[in-house]
Every structure is written in structure tokens, then in C-alpha cells.
C-alpha atoms as a printed R data frame, in Angstrom:
   type eleno elety resid chain resno       x      y       z
1  ATOM     1    CA   UNK     A     1 -91.252 69.884 143.407
2  ATOM     2    CA   UNK     A     2 -90.765 67.634 140.380
3  ATOM     3    CA   UNK     A     3 -91.135 70.087 137.499
4  ATOM     4    CA   UNK     A     4 -87.986 70.892 135.557
5  ATOM     5    CA   UNK     A     5 -86.600 74.396 136.055
6  ATOM     6    CA   UNK     A     6 -84.293 76.454 133.846
7  ATOM     7    CA   UNK     A     7 -81.298 76.672 136.180
8  ATOM     8    CA   UNK     A     8 -79.994 75.310 139.472
9  ATOM     9    CA   UNK     A     9 -77.026 77.082 141.059
10 ATOM    10    CA   UNK     A    10 -75.207 74.621 143.322
11 ATOM    11    CA   UNK     A    11 -72.594 75.447 145.947
12 ATOM    12    CA   UNK     A    12 -73.802 79.026 146.385
13 ATOM    13    CA   UNK     A    13 -73.273 81.066 149.511
14 ATOM    14    CA   UNK     A    14 -76.398 82.967 150.534
15 ATOM    15    CA   UNK     A    15 -76.085 86.065 152.675
16 ATOM    16    CA   UNK     A    16 -78.790 87.206 155.078
17 ATOM    17    CA   UNK     A    17 -78.619 89.890 157.727
18 ATOM    18    CA   UNK     A    18 -77.328 87.390 160.278
19 ATOM    19    CA   UNK     A    19 -75.612 84.510 158.471
20 ATOM    20    CA   UNK     A    20 -73.862 83.135 155.407
21 ATOM    21    CA   UNK     A    21 -75.105 79.662 154.488
22 ATOM    22    CA   UNK     A    22 -74.210 77.146 151.797
23 ATOM    23    CA   UNK     A    23 -77.255 76.363 149.678
24 ATOM    24    CA   UNK     A    24 -78.575 75.806 146.182
25 ATOM    25    CA   UNK     A    25 -80.914 78.099 144.253
26 ATOM    26    CA   UNK     A    26 -83.414 77.014 141.589
27 ATOM    27    CA   UNK     A    27 -84.449 79.552 138.945
28 ATOM    28    CA   UNK     A    28 -87.300 79.206 136.464
29 ATOM    29    CA   UNK     A    29 -87.711 82.003 133.963
30 ATOM    30    CA   UNK     A    30 -86.909 85.166 135.887
31 ATOM    31    CA   UNK     A    31 -88.033 83.839 139.277
32 ATOM    32    CA   UNK     A    32 -86.266 82.083 142.115
33 ATOM    33    CA   UNK     A    33 -88.502 79.105 142.842
34 ATOM    34    CA   UNK     A    34 -86.509 77.206 145.488
35 ATOM    35    CA   UNK     A    35 -83.692 77.782 147.949
36 ATOM    36    CA   UNK     A    36 -82.234 75.081 150.156
37 ATOM    37    CA   UNK     A    37 -80.203 71.899 150.255
38 ATOM    38    CA   UNK     A    38 -78.852 70.690 146.922
39 ATOM    39    CA   UNK     A    39 -80.487 67.275 147.298
40 ATOM    40    CA   UNK     A    40 -83.915 68.966 147.402
41 ATOM    41    CA   UNK     A    41 -83.525 70.907 144.141
42 ATOM    42    CA   UNK     A    42 -85.681 69.997 141.134
43 ATOM    43    CA   UNK     A    43 -84.149 68.731 137.895
44 ATOM    44    CA   UNK     A    44 -82.779 71.559 135.738
45 ATOM    45    CA   UNK     A    45 -82.058 72.257 132.088
46 ATOM    46    CA   UNK     A    46 -78.760 73.887 133.136
47 ATOM    47    CA   UNK     A    47 -76.641 73.653 136.272
48 ATOM    48    CA   UNK     A    48 -74.081 76.155 137.494
49 ATOM    49    CA   UNK     A    49 -71.495 75.064 140.050
50 ATOM    50    CA   UNK     A    50 -70.745 78.165 142.125
51 ATOM    51    CA   UNK     A    51 -68.472 76.397 144.615
52 ATOM    52    CA   UNK     A    52 -65.052 77.980 144.747
53 ATOM    53    CA   UNK     A    53 -66.229 81.112 142.973
54 ATOM    54    CA   UNK     A    54 -65.887 84.486 144.654
55 ATOM    55    CA   UNK     A    55 -69.235 86.086 145.306
56 ATOM    56    CA   UNK     A    56 -72.415 85.748 147.270
57 ATOM    57    CA   UNK     A    57 -76.138 85.684 146.586
58 ATOM    58    CA   UNK     A    58 -77.592 88.529 148.615
59 ATOM    59    CA   UNK     A    59 -80.939 87.568 150.108
60 ATOM    60    CA   UNK     A    60 -82.293 91.123 149.854
61 ATOM    61    CA   UNK     A    61 -82.350 90.597 146.085
62 ATOM    62    CA   UNK     A    62 -84.846 87.752 146.237
63 ATOM    63    CA   UNK     A    63 -88.202 87.159 147.858
64 ATOM    64    CA   UNK     A    64 -87.602 86.699 151.597
65 ATOM    65    CA   UNK     A    65 -90.531 84.267 151.842
66 ATOM    66    CA   UNK     A    66 -88.314 81.719 150.071
67 ATOM    67    CA   UNK     A    67 -85.709 81.856 152.854
68 ATOM    68    CA   UNK     A    68 -85.248 78.574 154.722
69 ATOM    69    CA   UNK     A    69 -84.161 80.348 157.922
């Protein structure tokens, strides 16, 4: 994926039914287009560093086919 996206959230904690993982999330428009390791994220117009922030990204709120696990 080389196309620029609107936003990459780095240092997020993603919650599934069985685990909490550290990952990055790429968002383009109103869609999540990538979930995974930070080094694999596309370039972004904006970046949000979520590390150290209280809160989780709940996987039930996004398309489960994007899940890396």
C-alpha cells in the first residue's frame, strides 16, 4: 500500500475477544484501510500518537476482515 491516507493512529491498543495488541490503524475518509505494525502503514496526511493515552480501539467497531489475527 503506497497511497497516502488521511490518518494513521500509531501506538494504539486494539481489543479483540481474546487479546489486546499494540498496533497502528490507517484511516482514509471514513474507512479503516489497514491495521497492523507501524512500519507497514502507508504515508498519512495526519498522524496521531495514541501511545500513553487511556483508551482502546474496539475491534467490533471495525470490519473484522481487516484483523491481523
